[in-house]
C-alpha positions as CSV (number, residue, x, y, z in Angstrom):
1,M,0.0,0.2,0.2
2,E,1.8,3.6,-0.9
3,K,0.2,5.9,1.5
4,K,1.2,9.1,-0.1
5,D,-0.8,12.4,0.5
6,I,-3.3,13.6,-1.9
7,I,-4.8,17.3,-2.5
8,I,-7.8,17.2,-4.8
9,L,-8.1,21.0,-6.2
10,M,-12.0,21.7,-7.9
11,P,-12.7,24.9,-9.3
12,D,-16.3,25.2,-10.2
13,Q,-17.6,26.1,-14.0
14,L,-13.8,26.0,-15.2
15,R,-14.1,25.3,-19.1
16,W,-11.0,23.0,-20.4
17,D,-9.4,25.7,-23.2
18,C,-9.1,28.1,-20.7
19,L,-6.1,27.1,-19.0
20,G,-2.2,27.7,-20.2
21,A,-1.8,24.0,-20.1
22,Y,-4.6,23.4,-22.9
23,G,-3.1,25.5,-25.2
24,N,-4.7,28.9,-24.2
25,K,-2.2,31.5,-25.0
26,I,-4.2,34.8,-23.3
27,I,-4.6,33.2,-19.5
28,K,-2.4,33.5,-16.8
29,T,-2.7,29.9,-14.9
30,P,1.6,29.7,-14.1
31,N,0.3,27.0,-11.1
32,I,-1.9,24.4,-12.5
33,D,0.0,24.7,-15.6
34,K,3.7,23.6,-13.9
35,I,1.2,20.8,-12.1
36,A,0.2,19.5,-15.9
37,E,4.4,20.5,-17.0
38,E,4.9,17.7,-13.7
39,G,2.4,15.4,-13.9
40,V,0.0,14.6,-17.1
41,I,-2.9,16.2,-18.6
42,F,-6.2,14.4,-19.9
43,K,-6.7,15.5,-23.3
44,N,-10.3,14.2,-23.9
45,A,-11.9,14.0,-20.3
46,Y,-15.2,14.3,-20.1
47,T,-17.8,15.0,-17.1
48,T,-21.2,12.4,-16.6
49,S,-23.3,15.7,-16.3
50,P,-22.6,19.2,-17.6
51,L,-24.5,20.2,-14.0
52,C,-23.1,20.3,-10.4
53,M,-24.5,18.2,-8.3
54,P,-25.1,15.0,-10.5
55,A,-21.3,15.6,-11.8
56,R,-19.5,15.8,-7.8
57,A,-21.6,12.5,-6.9
58,S,-20.5,11.0,-9.8
59,F,-17.0,12.1,-8.8
60,V,-16.9,10.7,-5.6
61,S,-19.1,7.4,-6.4
62,G,-17.9,6.3,-8.9
63,L,-21.2,6.0,-10.8
64,Y,-23.0,7.3,-13.9
65,P,-26.4,9.8,-12.7
66,H,-28.6,7.3,-13.6
67,Q,-27.6,4.8,-10.8
68,H,-26.8,7.4,-8.3
69,G,-30.6,9.2,-8.5
70,M,-29.0,12.5,-9.1
71,W,-30.1,14.4,-12.3
72,E,-30.3,18.0,-11.4
73,N,-29.5,20.3,-8.0
74,K,-31.9,18.8,-5.9
75,G,-31.9,16.2,-3.5
76,S,-28.7,14.3,-2.1
77,L,-26.3,11.4,-2.1
78,P,-27.7,9.0,0.6
79,P,-24.9,8.9,3.3
80,E,-24.4,5.6,3.5
81,N,-23.3,5.0,-0.8
82,E,-20.0,4.4,-1.0
83,T,-17.7,6.7,-2.1
84,F,-14.2,6.6,-2.4
85,F,-13.4,8.7,0.8
86,H,-14.5,5.6,2.7
87,H,-12.1,3.6,1.3
88,L,-9.1,6.2,2.2
89,Q,-10.9,6.3,6.0
90,K,-10.7,2.5,5.9
91,N,-6.9,2.1,5.4
92,G,-5.4,4.7,7.5
93,W,-5.9,8.4,5.7
94,F,-7.7,11.2,7.5
95,V,-10.0,12.7,4.6
96,A,-10.6,16.6,4.7
97,H,-12.8,19.0,2.8
98,I,-12.3,22.7,3.0
99,G,-14.7,25.0,0.1
100,K,-17.7,23.9,-1.8
101,A,-18.6,20.2,-1.9
102,H,-22.2,20.6,-3.0
103,F,-23.4,16.5,-1.8
104,Y,-26.5,17.8,-1.2
105,E,-29.4,20.8,-1.7
106,H,-28.4,24.2,-0.5
107,K,-31.2,25.7,1.6
108,N,-32.0,28.4,3.6
109,F,-29.7,26.9,6.8
110,H,-26.4,27.0,8.1
111,M,-24.1,24.1,6.4
112,K,-22.5,23.5,10.1
113,T,-26.2,21.6,10.6
114,M,-24.8,19.0,7.9
115,E,-21.5,18.3,8.6
116,D,-22.7,14.6,11.0
117,Y,-24.1,14.0,7.2
118,M,-20.5,15.1,5.4
119,R,-18.8,12.4,8.3
120,K,-20.9,9.8,6.5
121,R,-19.9,10.7,3.3
122,G,-16.3,9.3,4.8
123,I,-15.0,13.3,5.7
124,D,-13.4,13.8,8.8
125,Y,-12.9,17.3,9.3
126,V,-15.5,19.6,7.2
127,H,-14.7,23.1,6.5
128,E,-18.0,23.9,3.8
129,T,-19.2,26.7,2.0
130,T,-21.7,26.9,-0.7
131,G,-20.7,28.4,-4.5
132,P,-21.6,31.9,-4.7
133,H,-24.9,32.4,-5.9
134,A,-26.3,30.2,-2.6
135,T,-24.8,32.5,-0.6
136,V,-27.5,34.7,-0.6
137,T,-29.7,32.1,1.1
138,T,-27.5,29.8,2.8
139,D,-25.3,30.5,5.4
140,S,-21.7,28.8,6.1
141,Y,-18.3,29.5,7.7
142,M,-17.7,31.6,4.9
143,T,-20.8,34.4,5.2
144,D,-20.1,34.2,9.0
145,Y,-17.0,35.4,8.3
146,L,-18.4,38.3,5.9
147,K,-20.9,39.0,8.9
148,E,-18.2,39.5,11.5
149,K,-16.4,41.7,8.9
150,G,-19.5,43.7,7.7
151,L,-19.4,42.7,4.8
152,L,-21.8,40.3,4.5
153,E,-25.2,42.3,3.9
154,I,-22.6,44.3,1.1
155,F,-22.2,41.4,-0.3
156,R,-25.7,39.7,-0.9
157,N,-27.3,42.7,-1.9
158,D,-25.0,43.0,-4.7
159,Y,-25.9,39.5,-5.6
160,R,-29.5,40.5,-5.4
161,N,-28.9,43.2,-7.8
162,R,-27.0,41.6,-10.3
163,N,-28.6,40.2,-13.8
164,K,-27.6,37.2,-16.1
165,F,-25.4,39.5,-18.3
166,S,-24.1,41.9,-15.3
167,T,-20.5,42.5,-15.2
168,H,-19.0,44.4,-12.8
169,P,-16.7,43.3,-10.0
170,S,-17.1,42.2,-6.6
171,P,-17.6,45.3,-3.7
172,L,-15.4,42.4,-1.7
173,K,-11.3,43.4,-1.7
174,E,-9.2,40.2,-3.3
175,E,-8.5,39.0,0.8
176,D,-12.3,38.7,1.1
177,Y,-13.6,37.1,-1.7
178,L,-14.7,33.5,-1.3
179,D,-11.9,32.1,-3.6
180,S,-9.3,33.9,-1.5
181,Y,-11.5,32.9,1.9
182,V,-10.9,28.5,0.6
183,G,-7.7,29.3,-0.2
184,K,-6.5,31.0,3.2
185,K,-8.5,28.2,5.3
186,A,-6.9,25.1,3.1
187,C,-3.1,27.2,3.9
188,E,-4.0,27.2,7.7
189,F,-5.7,23.5,7.6
190,I,-2.0,22.2,6.2
191,K,0.0,24.6,8.3
192,N,-1.8,23.1,11.3
193,Y,-2.0,19.6,10.6
194,S,0.1,17.0,12.0
195,F,0.7,14.6,9.3
196,E,0.5,11.5,11.6
197,K,-2.4,10.0,9.2
198,P,-1.9,10.2,5.3
199,L,-3.9,13.3,4.2
200,C,-5.9,13.6,1.5
201,L,-7.9,17.0,1.1
202,F,-10.3,18.1,-1.4
203,V,-10.7,22.2,-2.0
204,G,-13.8,23.2,-3.5
205,F,-13.3,26.6,-5.1
206,P,-16.4,28.6,-5.9
207,S,-15.0,30.5,-9.0
208,P,-14.7,30.9,-12.2
209,H,-18.4,30.0,-11.7
210,E,-20.5,33.1,-12.6
211,P,-21.7,36.0,-11.8
212,W,-18.9,37.7,-13.6
213,D,-17.6,39.5,-10.7
214,P,-13.7,38.8,-10.0
215,P,-12.6,41.1,-7.0
216,G,-9.5,43.7,-7.2
217,K,-7.2,44.2,-9.9
218,Y,-8.4,40.7,-11.5
219,A,-11.5,42.5,-12.9
220,E,-8.9,44.5,-14.9
221,M,-6.0,41.2,-15.4
222,Y,-7.7,41.1,-19.1
223,S,-9.0,43.2,-22.0
224,P,-12.3,42.3,-23.3
225,E,-11.0,43.2,-27.1
226,D,-8.1,40.4,-25.8
227,M,-11.1,37.2,-25.8
228,P,-11.1,35.6,-28.7
229,L,-14.7,35.7,-30.6
230,P,-17.6,32.9,-29.7
231,V,-18.2,29.7,-31.6
232,E,-21.3,31.4,-33.9
233,E,-24.4,30.2,-33.0
234,I,-26.8,27.4,-34.2
235,I,-28.8,28.0,-37.7
236,E,-31.5,26.5,-37.7
237,T,-32.5,24.0,-41.0
238,A,-36.1,22.8,-42.0
239,D,-35.1,19.5,-40.7
240,L,-33.9,19.4,-37.5
241,P,-36.6,17.1,-35.4
242,E,-39.5,20.0,-33.8
243,K,-38.5,18.9,-30.1
244,T,-34.6,20.5,-31.3
245,K,-36.1,23.5,-32.5
246,K,-37.7,24.2,-29.8
247,I,-35.1,23.5,-27.4
248,I,-33.3,26.1,-29.6
249,E,-35.9,28.5,-29.6
250,Q,-35.8,28.4,-25.2
251,W,-32.4,29.5,-25.7
252,K,-32.8,32.3,-27.8
253,R,-35.8,33.7,-25.4
254,I,-33.6,33.1,-22.3
255,F,-30.1,34.8,-23.8
256,N,-32.1,37.3,-25.6
257,G,-29.9,40.5,-25.9
258,L,-26.4,38.5,-25.4
259,S,-24.2,40.7,-27.6
260,Q,-19.9,40.2,-28.8
261,E,-19.7,43.5,-26.6
262,I,-21.0,41.4,-23.4
263,I,-19.7,38.2,-24.1
264,K,-16.2,39.4,-24.4
265,K,-16.6,41.6,-21.3
266,I,-17.5,38.6,-19.1
267,R,-14.8,36.3,-20.9
268,S,-12.4,38.7,-19.8
269,L,-13.7,38.5,-15.9
270,Y,-14.4,35.0,-16.3
271,Y,-10.7,34.7,-16.8
272,G,-9.7,37.7,-14.1
273,K,-11.6,34.7,-11.7
274,I,-9.4,31.6,-12.8
275,S,-6.2,33.7,-12.4
276,L,-7.2,34.0,-8.9
277,V,-8.0,30.6,-8.5
278,D,-5.1,29.6,-10.1
279,Y,-2.8,31.5,-7.0
280,W,-4.7,30.3,-4.4
281,I,-3.4,26.6,-5.9
282,G,0.2,27.8,-5.6
283,E,-0.2,29.5,-2.4
284,I,-2.0,25.5,-0.7
285,L,0.8,24.1,-2.5
286,K,3.6,26.1,-1.5
287,T,2.0,25.8,2.1
288,Y,2.4,21.6,1.4
289,Y,6.1,21.7,0.1
290,E,6.7,23.7,3.4
291,K,5.8,20.5,5.7
292,R,6.6,17.7,3.0
293,T,8.4,17.0,0.1
294,P,6.4,17.0,-3.4
295,E,7.5,13.0,-3.7
296,N,4.4,13.0,-0.8
297,L,1.7,14.3,-3.4
298,I,-0.8,12.9,-5.4
299,I,-2.5,16.3,-7.1
300,I,-5.8,15.4,-8.9
301,F,-7.0,18.7,-10.5
302,W,-10.2,18.9,-12.5
303,S,-13.6,20.8,-12.4
304,D,-17.2,19.5,-12.4
305,H,-18.5,20.6,-16.0
306,G,-17.4,23.6,-18.4
307,E,-19.1,26.7,-19.4
308,M,-20.1,28.1,-22.7
309,L,-19.0,31.8,-22.6
310,G,-21.5,33.0,-25.1
311,D,-20.2,29.7,-27.8
312,H,-23.6,29.0,-29.7
313,G,-25.3,32.5,-28.6
314,L,-25.4,30.7,-24.9
315,L,-24.2,30.7,-21.1
316,Y,-23.5,28.7,-18.0
317,K,-23.7,25.0,-18.8
318,S,-26.6,22.1,-18.5
319,V,-25.7,21.3,-22.8
320,F,-23.8,18.9,-24.5
321,Y,-21.3,21.1,-26.7
322,E,-17.5,20.6,-25.9
323,Q,-17.6,23.8,-24.1
324,S,-19.5,22.3,-21.3
325,V,-19.2,19.2,-21.6
326,K,-15.6,18.6,-21.6
327,I,-13.7,19.1,-18.7
328,P,-9.6,19.6,-17.2
329,L,-8.0,17.1,-15.8
330,I,-4.7,16.6,-14.9
331,I,-2.9,14.2,-12.4
332,K,0.5,14.5,-10.9
333,W,1.3,10.9,-9.2
334,P,5.1,11.1,-8.5
335,G,7.0,7.9,-10.0
336,K,3.2,6.8,-11.5
337,N,3.1,9.9,-14.1
338,D,4.4,7.8,-16.9
339,E,1.8,4.9,-16.2
340,L,-0.5,7.0,-16.5
341,R,0.1,8.7,-19.7
342,K,-1.5,5.5,-21.4
343,S,-4.6,7.1,-21.1
344,A,-3.9,10.8,-21.7
345,N,-5.0,11.3,-25.6
346,K,-8.1,8.6,-24.5
347,I,-11.6,9.3,-23.9
348,V,-11.6,9.6,-20.1
349,E,-14.5,9.8,-17.3
350,I,-14.8,11.4,-14.1
351,I,-16.0,8.0,-12.6
352,D,-12.1,6.8,-13.8
353,I,-10.8,8.4,-10.8
354,F,-12.3,6.5,-8.1
355,P,-10.6,3.3,-9.5
356,T,-7.6,4.9,-10.4
357,L,-7.1,6.2,-7.0
358,L,-7.5,3.0,-5.4
359,S,-5.5,1.0,-7.8
360,G,-2.7,3.7,-7.7
361,L,-2.8,3.5,-3.8
362,G,-2.5,-0.7,-3.7
363,L,-6.4,-0.6,-1.9
364,E,-8.8,-3.1,-2.6
365,K,-10.8,-2.6,-5.8
366,S,-14.5,-1.4,-5.6
367,K,-17.2,-4.2,-6.3
368,R,-19.7,-1.1,-7.5
369,V,-17.6,1.4,-9.3
370,V,-18.0,1.6,-13.0
371,G,-15.4,3.7,-14.2
372,E,-12.0,2.5,-15.7
373,N,-8.6,2.4,-14.0
374,L,-6.8,4.7,-16.0
375,F,-3.2,2.8,-15.0
376,E,-4.3,0.4,-17.3
377,G,-4.5,2.5,-20.4
378,K,-7.8,0.8,-21.4
379,K,-9.2,2.2,-24.9
380,K,-12.8,3.6,-23.9
381,N,-15.0,3.7,-27.0
382,F,-17.5,6.4,-25.7
383,A,-18.2,9.0,-22.7
384,L,-21.8,9.2,-21.1
385,S,-23.3,12.0,-19.8
386,E,-26.8,12.7,-18.4
387,I,-29.1,15.5,-17.5
388,Y,-32.4,16.2,-16.5
389,A,-33.8,19.5,-18.8
390,F,-36.1,21.0,-20.4
391,G,-38.8,18.6,-18.6
392,F,-36.9,15.1,-19.8
393,H,-34.0,13.2,-19.4
394,Q,-31.1,13.8,-21.9
395,Y,-28.3,12.1,-22.7
396,M,-24.9,12.7,-24.8
397,I,-22.6,9.4,-26.2
398,R,-19.6,10.8,-27.6
399,T,-17.1,8.8,-29.4
400,E,-14.0,9.9,-31.4
401,K,-15.6,10.5,-34.6
402,F,-19.6,11.5,-33.3
403,K,-21.4,13.3,-30.8
404,M,-25.3,12.6,-30.1
405,V,-27.8,13.9,-28.0
406,F,-31.0,12.0,-27.1
407,E,-33.6,11.8,-24.9
408,N,-35.1,9.1,-22.9
409,D,-37.3,7.6,-25.8
410,G,-34.9,7.2,-28.0
411,D,-35.5,10.3,-30.3
412,C,-32.0,11.9,-31.8
413,L,-32.0,16.1,-30.8
414,F,-28.5,16.2,-31.9
415,L,-25.8,14.8,-33.9
416,F,-22.1,15.7,-35.1
417,D,-19.7,14.9,-36.9
418,M,-16.5,16.0,-34.4
419,E,-13.8,15.2,-37.1
420,N,-15.1,17.2,-39.6
421,D,-17.3,19.8,-37.5
422,P,-15.4,20.2,-34.1
423,D,-17.2,23.4,-33.8
424,E,-20.3,21.5,-33.8
425,I,-22.0,23.8,-35.9
426,T,-23.8,21.4,-38.1
427,N,-26.8,19.7,-36.3
428,L,-27.0,16.0,-38.3
429,A,-29.8,15.2,-36.4
430,G,-32.9,14.1,-39.1
431,K,-30.5,13.6,-41.8
432,I,-31.3,10.5,-42.9
433,K,-28.3,8.8,-44.2
434,Y,-26.5,8.6,-40.7
435,F,-27.5,5.1,-39.7
436,K,-26.3,3.7,-36.1
437,S,-22.9,1.8,-37.8
438,D,-21.8,5.0,-39.1
439,L,-21.8,6.4,-35.5
440,I,-20.2,2.7,-33.8
441,N,-17.2,2.6,-36.4
């Protein structure tokens, strides 16, 4: 058994192509890029759901949404359901969570009341916060901090007065902003931890999830004029399925008024939030390395889903375009990076982390998990992603050549030739020349 420490770093709603390590020439992410340089970048990683709670439930349980039962940002995972945290605990690790977890629905309560639930999920130490929007209605250690400083109502009023296109900085200073709070608490925990047991620390950053409100210098770090133009909107054709047309019409109504000027401003602020997260990742690792050597530490960097950022005329997530469903995944595992590189260019899913962790640490396999062990380098033929949206269950199958989105009765809503149309401009759903054999081969 290999008893290394593990730090899991998870920004919320971070798009895969908004990191220097993934080829972005504008974004400043030196600390994440260094993890990638010293570890393994997975270039074709996909979420099991382009939505927070289902994706996070999949990550810790190793199951798809149709198996763990969470399709929306509602409900909670049963506390007795197996997670990889349970396996680590059983084998001597101390498991800590700081920041956003979102394994249960955030409501009008203080998150301290849910700590017993979190401990039953396999977590020994809990210092939990919400994501940005839920801070308006849900109290946590973070809102306690803002209240003590006389900032809570200023912060909440700013959020109450924003709309989906609001693009102004946070009224909070950099040191009081949500991600700074999480980053500081993670550093404090590491400084005070004895390391008598190997550590698994999960750090959940609230950013770069909207609203578009980085604080201080991070709001000015990027110029809107330097931002790339969005991928053009979907062009409707007469032979698209009727359900697809209705979905597109709903998108247009929701995002009516989204101009290129607004998109560029949103992107510049989104980039600023990413750079703030990157700064705190650097501080967390610096704090760890003051106490322990790099050889002791496994780093897993990932995000639950992406962000549309105006591509196809959309914002946020909950759709199956690459910008929403493809994710960054970087693992640094001293002594085992070469083995992991077997899977670096293959299709992988977030449910693969569970069995990979157990295998790499020499722990007993889970009998329940359906993900693949990335050390084995097996070729995965597809990625599956699922969500409940627009009143019905939707599924995505992504192969190397094609992407198909269909609903629970089997109707195809979107079909893209990913080799010849990587920007997903031409929806082939309804084109009778495409048969099942074309998708599989």
